[in-house]
N, C-alpha and C positions, 0 to 999 in steps of 0.2 A: 492597223492590225495586220494587213497583208505584208507590209515591210517587216514587221516584228517576226512573223512566222517564217518568212524567207530567211531572215538573219538567224533565227533559232535553228532552222534546218541546216544552214551552213555551218554553224558552230558545232553541232553534234547531231548528225543525221540519225544515228541509232536511237538516241533518247527522244529525239523529236517524233519519230514515227511510233515509238512505243507509247509516248504521251497521247498521240492522236488515237491509237487503238484503245487506250484506256478511257479516253473521253467517249468513244463509241460504245465501249462496254458499259459506261455509266448511263448513257442514253438508253441502251437496251434494258438495263436493270430498272431504270425509272419507268420505262414502258411496261415492264413486267409487273410493277406495283399496281398497274391499272388492270392487268389481265389475270393476275393470280391472287387468290385469297389465302395463300399459305401464310401462317402466322408463327413467328418465333419470338418468345418473350414479350408477347402482347402487341407486337407491331408486324407489319408486312415483312416477310422474310427477305424481300429484295432491296429493302432500304439499306441494310448494312453493306452488301457488295457494291451498291451504287456509290456510297460514301467512300469506300476504299478505292474504287476505280478513280474517282475524282482526286483523292489524295495522292494516289500513285502518279497520275498524270501531272499534277502540280509539282511533285517531287522530281520527276524526270525532266520536265521542262526547266525547272529552277537549276538543277545540277548541270544540265546541258548548257545552260546559258552562262553560269558563273565559271565553270571549269575552263571556258575558253581563255580566261586570263592567265592560266597556268602554263609555264614553259614545258613542264613534263607531260606532254600530250600522250606519250606511250603509256604512262600510268593511267591517264584519263580513259584511254581506250579499254584497258583491262577492267577498270572500275565500271564502265558503262555496260560491258558484257555481264559482269557479276550482277548488276542491277536487274537486267532482264531475267536472269536465271531465278533470282530470289523473288522478284515481284510476280513472275509467272506462276511459281509454286504457290505463293500466298493467295493470289487472286483466284487461282483454280480451286484451292481448297475452300476458300470462303464462299465462292459462287456455287460450287458443287454441293456443299453442305446446305446452303440456303435453299437451293432448288429442291432439295429433299426434305425441307422443313426441319433441319437440324442445326444446332450450334456448331460453329467452327472453332471459336475460342472457348477455352475452359471445358471442352467436351471430353470427358473421361468415362463415358458410359460403356465403351468397349476398348480393348487393347489397341485396336486399329485406329480408332478416333483419337485416343490418347497420344499415340505415336505421331499422328498427323499434326496435332497441336504442339507437341514437343518440338518437332522438326520446324514448325512455323516459328517458334520462339528462337531456336538456334539460328535459323536463316535470317531473321530480322535483326538478331544481335550481331551477326556478321556484317550485315548491311550498315548498321549504326556505327560499328567500330571502324569499318572501312571509310565511311563518310567522315568520321573523326580524323582519319589519316589524310583525307583530302583537305580538311581544315588545317592540319599540320603543314601540308605543302604550301598553303596560303601564308602561313607564318614564316616558313623557311625561305620562301622567295622574297627578295627584298625590293625588286624593281617591278613596277606595274605601269601601264600606260593610262591608267584611270586614277581619279582622286583617292587620297588616303582614306577619306571618310567612307567612300564606297567599299574599299577593300576591308576596312575594319568592320563594316556592317556585315560583310560576307563571313569574315572570320568568326565574329561573335554569334551570328545567326547559326552557323554550323555547330558551334559549341553548345548553344542552347538546344538545338535539335538533338544532339547526341545525349545530353543530360536527360532531357525529358523523354527521349526515345527509350532509354534504359529504365525510366520510371515506369514504363509499361510492365517491367518485370515484377513490380509490386502486385499488379493485377494478376499476373501469371501465378505468383506464389499463392495468392489467396483464391485463385480460380473464380474471381468475380471482380466487377468494377464498381459495384454498389457497396457502400459502407453503412451498415445499420439495418439492412434488409436484403432479401434475395434479389438478384438481378431481375429486371422487368418492372412492370407497374407503370404508373403515370409518369410521363416524361415531357420535356419541352418539345413542341412541334418540330418535326423534321429531324432535329439532332438527337432527340429522345433522352437528353440528360435528365436524371432524376429530379423531380420537383419536390420530393419529400425527404430524401436522404442524401448523404454524401456520394459524389460520383467522381471516381479517379480519372475518368476519361477527359474531364475538363482541362486539368493542368496538362495532361498528355497532349491534348489537341493544341492548346495555345503554345506550349513549349516547342512542339515539333514544327508548328507553322511560323515560328520565329525565323525559320529558314527562308521564308518569303517576306515576312513583315520587316525584318531588320534591313535587308538589302534595299527594299523599296524606300524605307526611311532614309537610308544612307545615300541613295541615288537622287531622290527628288527633294528631300527636305534638309538634311544635315549639311552644315557648312564646314564642319571640322571633325576630325577623328574623336576629339574629346566629347563633342556632343553625342556622337554615336555611342561612345563608351558609357556615358551617363544614361542614355536612353536604354541601352542593353541591360545595365545594372538595375534600373527601375523595372524593366520588363521581367527580368529574372526574379526580382523580389516579389512582384505581384503574382507571377505564375507559381512561385513557391508557396505563397499564401493560399492560392487556390488549391494546391495539393494538401496543405495542412488543414484547410477548411473541410475538404472532402474526407480526409483521414479521420477527422473528428465526427464524421457523420452528418455534417451540416450541408444542406442543399445550396446550390449557387444563388438562388433567389429566396432568401429566408425572411 
């Protein structure tokens, strides 16, 4: 683990340290779940920012690791700075609203909170689109010092991340993630996905974390690019089915 962290820091110092800070933020939020009784949508208000801090940390470390293989490092540096700006805004709003017992996403109770939410959507859309551009650079570059299977897993992981990142826009349009009932209510422990109704966050989660799952599969398991492509196609199909299931109002475990 020590060697991995040292290599990660060498590859992208900026995203390495932001990932570290995000993990620290997650730890603080988890601690706050034990110290605060503030409730939002039926669960402790600090659970949501904790999950977002962890996701941001994983995203930063993943991108910091894989972008090392690109020749265009000047573009990587610009992208890394953009990540910090977007994620800092997102995490600030989510944490600040949670600390005050308010929703961050879908909060249109005042003009100010509506604007905060709209800007979050714009910022994360820019991030997703720019991540897609990084994926384009992986397709544009023809020579790499690592196996094709691994590179294809990175390319396809980014594509799925972008697709299901924008799937979050469906939730934004409907101002809710639950289909068939208002947000809140009984959910799966920890992740809080609805146990009774469709939940659009499930496909969003699995689709975006293809960014980690596919490269891990390509590095440790796959022996050829074709195997990666088949795995990615199946992964996309299953995640799409999760989205359709949620859109029909059917819970994950029915």
